[in-house]
Biopython code that builds the backbone (N, CA, C, O; Angstrom):
import numpy as np
from Bio.PDB.StructureBuilder import StructureBuilder

atoms = [
    (1, "MET", "N", (2.218, 5.222, -18.558)),
    (1, "MET", "CA", (3.401, 4.782, -18.230)),
    (1, "MET", "C", (4.379, 4.736, -19.448)),
    (1, "MET", "O", (4.108, 4.429, -20.609)),
    (2, "THR", "N", (5.640, 5.132, -18.889)),
    (2, "THR", "CA", (6.631, 5.073, -20.194)),
    (2, "THR", "C", (7.204, 3.514, -20.211)),
    (2, "THR", "O", (7.412, 2.791, -19.236)),
    (3, "GLN", "N", (7.378, 3.246, -21.496)),
    (3, "GLN", "CA", (8.062, 1.785, -21.758)),
    (3, "GLN", "C", (9.453, 2.068, -22.032)),
    (3, "GLN", "O", (9.718, 3.165, -22.523)),
    (4, "VAL", "N", (10.484, 1.156, -21.765)),
    (4, "VAL", "CA", (11.693, 1.350, -22.283)),
    (4, "VAL", "C", (12.084, -0.172, -22.728)),
    (4, "VAL", "O", (11.805, -1.156, -22.042)),
    (5, "HIS", "N", (12.666, -0.211, -23.788)),
    (5, "HIS", "CA", (13.153, -1.582, -24.247)),
    (5, "HIS", "C", (14.716, -1.601, -24.063)),
    (5, "HIS", "O", (15.466, -0.721, -24.487)),
    (6, "LEU", "N", (15.051, -2.570, -23.467)),
    (6, "LEU", "CA", (16.690, -2.671, -23.353)),
    (6, "LEU", "C", (17.145, -4.037, -23.741)),
    (6, "LEU", "O", (16.628, -5.099, -23.397)),
    (7, "GLN", "N", (18.217, -3.856, -24.529)),
    (7, "GLN", "CA", (18.798, -5.106, -24.988)),
    (7, "GLN", "C", (19.997, -5.330, -24.008)),
    (7, "GLN", "O", (20.779, -4.423, -23.724)),
    (8, "ILE", "N", (20.086, -6.563, -23.527)),
    (8, "ILE", "CA", (21.238, -6.809, -22.632)),
    (8, "ILE", "C", (21.798, -8.043, -23.239)),
    (8, "ILE", "O", (21.141, -8.763, -23.990)),
    (9, "PRO", "N", (23.133, -8.287, -22.864)),
    (9, "PRO", "CA", (23.656, -9.543, -23.313)),
    (9, "PRO", "C", (22.904, -10.872, -22.759)),
    (9, "PRO", "O", (22.221, -10.824, -21.737)),
    (10, "GLU", "N", (23.071, -11.992, -23.466)),
    (10, "GLU", "CA", (22.383, -13.192, -23.085)),
    (10, "GLU", "C", (23.061, -13.725, -21.729)),
    (10, "GLU", "O", (22.536, -14.497, -20.926)),
    (11, "THR", "N", (24.266, -13.183, -21.650)),
    (11, "THR", "CA", (24.997, -13.937, -20.305)),
    (11, "THR", "C", (24.499, -13.006, -18.988)),
    (11, "THR", "O", (24.841, -13.421, -17.881)),
    (12, "THR", "N", (23.843, -11.980, -19.051)),
    (12, "THR", "CA", (23.539, -11.234, -17.944)),
    (12, "THR", "C", (22.502, -11.902, -16.846)),
    (12, "THR", "O", (22.683, -11.911, -15.628)),
    (13, "PRO", "N", (21.440, -12.425, -17.512)),
    (13, "PRO", "CA", (20.662, -13.236, -16.617)),
    (13, "PRO", "C", (21.407, -14.304, -15.834)),
    (13, "PRO", "O", (21.324, -14.532, -14.627)),
    (14, "VAL", "N", (22.149, -14.915, -16.747)),
    (14, "VAL", "CA", (22.977, -16.149, -16.232)),
    (14, "VAL", "C", (23.869, -15.616, -15.008)),
    (14, "VAL", "O", (23.819, -16.211, -13.931)),
    (15, "ALA", "N", (24.617, -14.584, -15.170)),
    (15, "ALA", "CA", (25.414, -14.048, -14.341)),
    (15, "ALA", "C", (24.695, -13.592, -13.024)),
    (15, "ALA", "O", (25.269, -13.566, -11.936)),
    (16, "LEU", "N", (23.384, -13.233, -13.220)),
    (16, "LEU", "CA", (22.704, -12.748, -11.925)),
    (16, "LEU", "C", (21.844, -13.905, -11.353)),
    (16, "LEU", "O", (21.113, -13.730, -10.379)),
    (17, "GLY", "N", (21.959, -15.118, -12.007)),
    (17, "GLY", "CA", (21.157, -16.197, -11.424)),
    (17, "GLY", "C", (19.642, -16.163, -11.625)),
    (17, "GLY", "O", (18.831, -16.621, -10.819)),
    (18, "LEU", "N", (19.340, -15.558, -12.810)),
    (18, "LEU", "CA", (18.117, -15.183, -13.006)),
    (18, "LEU", "C", (17.535, -15.967, -14.457)),
    (18, "LEU", "O", (18.322, -16.232, -15.365)),
    (19, "ASP", "N", (16.203, -16.265, -14.541)),
    (19, "ASP", "CA", (15.810, -16.598, -15.829)),
    (19, "ASP", "C", (15.453, -15.449, -16.517)),
    (19, "ASP", "O", (15.160, -14.471, -15.830)),
    (20, "SER", "N", (15.410, -15.346, -17.805)),
    (20, "SER", "CA", (15.248, -14.199, -18.768)),
    (20, "SER", "C", (13.937, -13.581, -18.506)),
    (20, "SER", "O", (13.755, -12.409, -18.832)),
    (21, "GLU", "N", (12.960, -14.310, -17.913)),
    (21, "GLU", "CA", (11.663, -13.560, -17.687)),
    (21, "GLU", "C", (11.746, -12.616, -16.418)),
    (21, "GLU", "O", (10.981, -11.668, -16.240)),
    (22, "ASN", "N", (12.687, -12.956, -15.623)),
    (22, "ASN", "CA", (12.800, -12.032, -14.255)),
    (22, "ASN", "C", (13.968, -11.140, -14.274)),
    (22, "ASN", "O", (14.332, -10.621, -13.219)),
    (23, "VAL", "N", (14.656, -10.890, -15.497)),
    (23, "VAL", "CA", (15.856, -9.839, -15.315)),
    (23, "VAL", "C", (15.323, -8.438, -15.361)),
    (23, "VAL", "O", (15.891, -7.539, -14.741)),
    (24, "GLY", "N", (14.121, -8.205, -16.162)),
    (24, "GLY", "CA", (13.532, -7.033, -16.127)),
    (24, "GLY", "C", (13.325, -6.471, -14.716)),
    (24, "GLY", "O", (13.771, -5.379, -14.365)),
    (25, "ASP", "N", (12.648, -7.262, -13.965)),
    (25, "ASP", "CA", (12.264, -6.952, -12.595)),
    (25, "ASP", "C", (13.432, -6.795, -11.732)),
    (25, "ASP", "O", (13.437, -5.936, -10.850)),
    (26, "ALA", "N", (14.486, -7.626, -11.948)),
    (26, "ALA", "CA", (15.731, -7.292, -11.180)),
    (26, "ALA", "C", (16.292, -6.093, -11.466)),
    (26, "ALA", "O", (16.760, -5.406, -10.559)),
    (27, "ILE", "N", (16.314, -5.696, -12.750)),
    (27, "ILE", "CA", (17.055, -4.295, -13.244)),
    (27, "ILE", "C", (16.202, -3.163, -12.670)),
    (27, "ILE", "O", (16.767, -2.160, -12.233)),
    (28, "LEU", "N", (14.733, -3.283, -12.647)),
    (28, "LEU", "CA", (13.959, -2.168, -11.908)),
    (28, "LEU", "C", (14.467, -2.037, -10.492)),
    (28, "LEU", "O", (14.833, -0.952, -10.040)),
    (29, "LEU", "N", (14.482, -3.135, -9.816)),
    (29, "LEU", "CA", (14.764, -3.285, -8.475)),
    (29, "LEU", "C", (16.069, -2.525, -8.168)),
    (29, "LEU", "O", (16.127, -1.662, -7.292)),
    (30, "ALA", "N", (17.137, -2.899, -8.955)),
    (30, "ALA", "CA", (18.417, -2.401, -8.784)),
    (30, "ALA", "C", (18.535, -0.849, -8.996)),
    (30, "ALA", "O", (19.267, -0.108, -8.340)),
    (31, "ALA", "N", (17.687, -0.469, -10.031)),
    (31, "ALA", "CA", (17.727, 1.083, -10.245)),
    (31, "ALA", "C", (16.905, 1.615, -9.210)),
    (31, "ALA", "O", (17.286, 2.712, -8.801)),
    (32, "ALA", "N", (15.837, 1.125, -8.647)),
    (32, "ALA", "CA", (15.051, 1.696, -7.621)),
    (32, "ALA", "C", (15.926, 1.746, -6.397)),
    (32, "ALA", "O", (15.889, 2.784, -5.736)),
    (33, "VAL", "N", (16.768, 0.689, -5.977)),
    (33, "VAL", "CA", (17.468, 0.918, -4.843)),
    (33, "VAL", "C", (18.701, 1.714, -4.864)),
    (33, "VAL", "O", (19.215, 2.215, -3.864)),
    (34, "GLN", "N", (19.178, 1.806, -6.155)),
    (34, "GLN", "CA", (20.419, 2.981, -6.417)),
    (34, "GLN", "C", (19.815, 4.246, -6.264)),
    (34, "GLN", "O", (20.389, 5.043, -5.521)),
    (35, "TRP", "N", (18.670, 4.621, -6.872)),
    (35, "TRP", "CA", (18.114, 5.998, -6.864)),
    (35, "TRP", "C", (17.560, 6.308, -5.365)),
    (35, "TRP", "O", (17.662, 7.457, -4.934)),
    (36, "PHE", "N", (17.030, 5.384, -4.650)),
    (36, "PHE", "CA", (16.603, 5.643, -3.288)),
    (36, "PHE", "C", (17.784, 5.816, -2.510)),
    (36, "PHE", "O", (17.754, 6.725, -1.681)),
    (37, "GLU", "N", (18.939, 5.050, -2.619)),
    (37, "GLU", "CA", (20.052, 5.149, -1.756)),
    (37, "GLU", "C", (20.646, 6.526, -2.019)),
    (37, "GLU", "O", (21.048, 7.160, -1.043)),
    (38, "SER", "N", (20.742, 7.051, -3.225)),
    (38, "SER", "CA", (21.398, 8.345, -3.468)),
    (38, "SER", "C", (20.445, 9.620, -3.248)),
    (38, "SER", "O", (20.783, 10.748, -3.607)),
    (39, "GLY", "N", (19.357, 9.364, -2.691)),
    (39, "GLY", "CA", (18.457, 10.286, -2.357)),
    (39, "GLY", "C", (17.495, 10.801, -3.457)),
    (39, "GLY", "O", (16.683, 11.662, -3.118)),
    (40, "LYS", "N", (17.499, 10.396, -4.642)),
    (40, "LYS", "CA", (16.861, 10.885, -5.856)),
    (40, "LYS", "C", (15.396, 10.411, -5.757)),
    (40, "LYS", "O", (14.528, 11.197, -6.136)),
    (41, "LEU", "N", (15.025, 9.151, -5.265)),
    (41, "LEU", "CA", (13.763, 8.717, -5.121)),
    (41, "LEU", "C", (13.390, 8.655, -3.576)),
    (41, "LEU", "O", (14.284, 8.442, -2.757)),
    (42, "SER", "N", (12.191, 8.823, -3.213)),
    (42, "SER", "CA", (11.562, 8.447, -1.962)),
    (42, "SER", "C", (11.330, 6.865, -1.967)),
    (42, "SER", "O", (11.313, 6.153, -2.972)),
    (43, "THR", "N", (11.160, 6.469, -0.676)),
    (43, "THR", "CA", (10.764, 5.005, -0.385)),
    (43, "THR", "C", (9.741, 4.655, -1.336)),
    (43, "THR", "O", (9.921, 3.728, -2.125)),
    (44, "GLY", "N", (8.496, 5.448, -1.314)),
    (44, "GLY", "CA", (7.353, 5.299, -2.192)),
    (44, "GLY", "C", (7.599, 5.270, -3.704)),
    (44, "GLY", "O", (7.100, 4.493, -4.518)),
    (45, "ALA", "N", (8.505, 6.315, -3.931)),
    (45, "ALA", "CA", (8.723, 6.329, -5.595)),
    (45, "ALA", "C", (9.557, 5.203, -5.874)),
    (45, "ALA", "O", (9.249, 4.604, -6.905)),
    (46, "ALA", "N", (10.529, 4.756, -5.236)),
    (46, "ALA", "CA", (11.381, 3.772, -5.381)),
    (46, "ALA", "C", (10.541, 2.431, -5.549)),
    (46, "ALA", "O", (10.678, 1.698, -6.528)),
    (47, "ALA", "N", (9.644, 2.174, -4.484)),
    (47, "ALA", "CA", (8.756, 1.121, -4.543)),
    (47, "ALA", "C", (7.943, 0.842, -5.904)),
    (47, "ALA", "O", (7.837, -0.244, -6.473)),
    (48, "GLU", "N", (7.359, 2.157, -6.317)),
    (48, "GLU", "CA", (6.535, 2.144, -7.395)),
    (48, "GLU", "C", (7.236, 1.721, -8.694)),
    (48, "GLU", "O", (6.772, 0.935, -9.520)),
    (49, "LEU", "N", (8.497, 2.394, -8.762)),
    (49, "LEU", "CA", (9.519, 1.977, -9.947)),
    (49, "LEU", "C", (9.753, 0.481, -10.036)),
    (49, "LEU", "O", (9.745, -0.187, -11.070)),
    (50, "ALA", "N", (9.974, 0.029, -8.722)),
    (50, "ALA", "CA", (10.309, -1.439, -8.747)),
    (50, "ALA", "C", (8.984, -2.331, -8.927)),
    (50, "ALA", "O", (9.100, -3.547, -9.078)),
    (51, "GLY", "N", (7.734, -1.717, -8.908)),
    (51, "GLY", "CA", (6.443, -2.423, -9.001)),
    (51, "GLY", "C", (6.021, -3.345, -7.823)),
    (51, "GLY", "O", (5.321, -4.353, -7.926)),
    (52, "ILE", "N", (6.596, -2.802, -6.614)),
    (52, "ILE", "CA", (6.404, -3.500, -5.408)),
    (52, "ILE", "C", (5.749, -2.626, -4.459)),
    (52, "ILE", "O", (5.680, -1.441, -4.786)),
    (53, "SER", "N", (5.155, -3.043, -3.131)),
    (53, "SER", "CA", (4.663, -2.215, -2.343)),
    (53, "SER", "C", (5.864, -1.573, -1.467)),
    (53, "SER", "O", (7.021, -1.984, -1.568)),
    (54, "LYS", "N", (5.518, -0.634, -0.686)),
    (54, "LYS", "CA", (6.546, 0.048, 0.111)),
    (54, "LYS", "C", (7.111, -0.970, 1.247)),
    (54, "LYS", "O", (8.323, -1.035, 1.452)),
    (55, "PRO", "N", (6.248, -1.706, 1.924)),
    (55, "PRO", "CA", (6.871, -2.664, 2.896)),
    (55, "PRO", "C", (7.687, -3.670, 2.202)),
    (55, "PRO", "O", (8.729, -4.085, 2.709)),
    (56, "THR", "N", (7.209, -4.124, 0.936)),
    (56, "THR", "CA", (8.148, -5.148, 0.365)),
    (56, "THR", "C", (9.279, -4.492, -0.066)),
    (56, "THR", "O", (10.338, -5.095, 0.103)),
    (57, "PHE", "N", (9.320, -3.296, -0.632)),
    (57, "PHE", "CA", (10.740, -2.433, -0.908)),
    (57, "PHE", "C", (11.653, -2.541, 0.322)),
    (57, "PHE", "O", (12.809, -2.954, 0.238)),
    (58, "VAL", "N", (11.032, -2.119, 1.556)),
    (58, "VAL", "CA", (11.951, -1.939, 2.522)),
    (58, "VAL", "C", (12.477, -3.394, 3.012)),
    (58, "VAL", "O", (13.569, -3.529, 3.564)),
    (59, "GLU", "N", (11.563, -4.498, 2.745)),
    (59, "GLU", "CA", (12.299, -5.843, 3.072)),
    (59, "GLU", "C", (13.361, -6.127, 2.021)),
    (59, "GLU", "O", (14.365, -6.756, 2.358)),
    (60, "ARG", "N", (13.210, -5.715, 0.797)),
    (60, "ARG", "CA", (14.288, -6.065, -0.280)),
    (60, "ARG", "C", (15.512, -5.160, -0.067)),
    (60, "ARG", "O", (16.624, -5.489, -0.482)),
    (61, "LEU", "N", (15.284, -4.022, 0.586)),
    (61, "LEU", "CA", (16.486, -3.309, 0.854)),
    (61, "LEU", "C", (17.293, -3.980, 1.750)),
    (61, "LEU", "O", (18.510, -4.073, 1.591)),
    (62, "LYS", "N", (16.568, -4.548, 2.870)),
    (62, "LYS", "CA", (17.270, -5.284, 3.902)),
    (62, "LYS", "C", (17.726, -6.590, 3.398)),
    (62, "LYS", "O", (18.725, -7.057, 3.946)),
    (63, "ASP", "N", (17.180, -7.249, 2.466)),
    (63, "ASP", "CA", (17.895, -8.570, 1.814)),
    (63, "ASP", "C", (19.027, -8.271, 1.068)),
    (63, "ASP", "O", (19.843, -9.163, 0.838)),
    (64, "LEU", "N", (19.189, -7.164, 0.666)),
    (64, "LEU", "CA", (20.182, -6.658, -0.135)),
    (64, "LEU", "C", (21.289, -5.945, 0.371)),
    (64, "LEU", "O", (22.221, -5.522, -0.314)),
    (65, "GLY", "N", (21.146, -5.814, 1.709)),
    (65, "GLY", "CA", (22.180, -5.177, 2.617)),
    (65, "GLY", "C", (22.203, -3.752, 2.581)),
    (65, "GLY", "O", (23.137, -3.143, 3.104)),
    (66, "ALA", "N", (20.957, -2.972, 1.827)),
    (66, "ALA", "CA", (21.108, -1.580, 1.755)),
    (66, "ALA", "C", (20.398, -1.176, 3.067)),
    (66, "ALA", "O", (19.688, -1.928, 3.734)),
    (67, "SER", "N", (20.679, 0.079, 3.339)),
    (67, "SER", "CA", (19.907, 0.700, 4.553)),
    (67, "SER", "C", (18.649, 1.396, 4.094)),
    (67, "SER", "O", (18.636, 1.922, 2.981)),
    (68, "HIS", "N", (17.588, 1.433, 4.883)),
    (68, "HIS", "CA", (16.347, 2.195, 4.641)),
    (68, "HIS", "C", (16.601, 3.639, 5.053)),
    (68, "HIS", "O", (16.091, 4.614, 4.499)),
    (69, "PHE", "N", (17.479, 3.676, 6.129)),
    (69, "PHE", "CA", (17.777, 4.927, 6.603)),
    (69, "PHE", "C", (18.936, 5.798, 5.767)),
    (69, "PHE", "O", (19.973, 5.189, 5.502)),
    (70, "ARG", "N", (18.818, 7.161, 5.348)),
    (70, "ARG", "CA", (19.609, 7.976, 4.602)),
    (70, "ARG", "C", (20.683, 8.608, 5.426)),
    (70, "ARG", "O", (21.691, 9.053, 4.877)),
    (71, "GLN", "N", (20.498, 8.673, 6.840)),
    (71, "GLN", "CA", (21.359, 9.338, 7.611)),
    (71, "GLN", "C", (22.686, 8.546, 7.975)),
    (71, "GLN", "O", (22.677, 7.318, 8.063)),
    (72, "ASN", "N", (23.700, 9.222, 8.160)),
    (72, "ASN", "CA", (24.918, 8.605, 8.604)),
    (72, "ASN", "C", (24.939, 8.666, 10.108)),
    (72, "ASN", "O", (24.011, 9.214, 10.703)),
    (73, "GLY", "N", (25.916, 8.150, 10.729)),
    (73, "GLY", "CA", (25.880, 7.928, 12.196)),
    (73, "GLY", "C", (25.803, 9.252, 12.912)),
    (73, "GLY", "O", (25.001, 9.461, 13.822)),
    (74, "GLU", "N", (26.691, 10.159, 12.454)),
    (74, "GLU", "CA", (26.834, 11.500, 12.973)),
    (74, "GLU", "C", (25.484, 12.177, 12.912)),
    (74, "GLU", "O", (25.007, 12.698, 13.919)),
    (75, "GLU", "N", (24.904, 12.179, 11.827)),
    (75, "GLU", "CA", (23.635, 12.792, 11.593)),
    (75, "GLU", "C", (22.554, 12.320, 12.469)),
    (75, "GLU", "O", (21.761, 13.101, 12.996)),
    (76, "LEU", "N", (22.511, 10.836, 12.653)),
    (76, "LEU", "CA", (21.580, 10.091, 13.645)),
    (76, "LEU", "C", (21.794, 10.459, 14.991)),
    (76, "LEU", "O", (20.834, 10.772, 15.694)),
    (77, "ARG", "N", (22.978, 10.456, 15.436)),
    (77, "ARG", "CA", (23.309, 11.028, 16.841)),
    (77, "ARG", "C", (22.861, 12.455, 17.040)),
    (77, "ARG", "O", (22.427, 12.842, 18.125)),
    (78, "GLU", "N", (22.959, 13.155, 16.089)),
    (78, "GLU", "CA", (22.587, 14.779, 16.256)),
    (78, "GLU", "C", (21.057, 14.723, 16.394)),
    (78, "GLU", "O", (20.513, 15.222, 17.379)),
    (79, "GLU", "N", (20.459, 14.211, 15.562)),
    (79, "GLU", "CA", (19.088, 14.032, 15.684)),
    (79, "GLU", "C", (18.352, 13.560, 17.047)),
    (79, "GLU", "O", (17.431, 14.156, 17.605)),
    (80, "ILE", "N", (18.905, 12.474, 17.414)),
    (80, "ILE", "CA", (18.672, 11.815, 18.747)),
    (80, "ILE", "C", (18.831, 12.815, 19.865)),
    (80, "ILE", "O", (17.991, 12.976, 20.750)),
    (81, "GLY", "N", (20.185, 13.603, 19.744)),
    (81, "GLY", "CA", (20.422, 14.366, 20.897)),
    (81, "GLY", "C", (19.403, 15.624, 20.820)),
    (81, "GLY", "O", (19.291, 16.307, 21.838)),
    (82, "ASN", "N", (18.690, 15.949, 19.720)),
    (82, "ASN", "CA", (17.843, 17.081, 19.532)),
    (82, "ASN", "C", (16.363, 16.631, 20.035)),
    (82, "ASN", "O", (15.471, 17.449, 20.257)),
    (83, "ALA", "N", (16.221, 15.267, 20.181)),
    (83, "ALA", "CA", (15.003, 14.804, 20.561)),
    (83, "ALA", "C", (14.385, 15.073, 21.925)),
    (83, "ALA", "O", (13.273, 14.620, 22.199)),
]
sb = StructureBuilder()
sb.init_structure("model")
sb.init_model(0)
sb.init_chain("A")
sb.init_seg("    ")
for serial, (resi, resn, name, xyz) in enumerate(atoms, 1):
    if name == "N":
        sb.init_residue(resn, " ", resi, " ")
    sb.init_atom(name, np.array(xyz, "f"), 0.0, 1.0, " ", f" {name:<3s}", serial, name[0])
structure = sb.get_structure()
């Protein structure tokens, strides 16, 4: 597994409402959500990056107001019409 060292301002955990021990997990989750939403990572790959299970990742998406579905309304209506 690749390790990455990040230096972040001391104010970042405070701004995020986190203690310094949890900021790394929050950064990984934020990256996983962003890359999932942009279509660069699957649900499973994003969950693995965040270090959590797929069901937990989907719950975290919901908690963060992010969608588990990548389709827009028109694409979803088209797919339903084709079913």
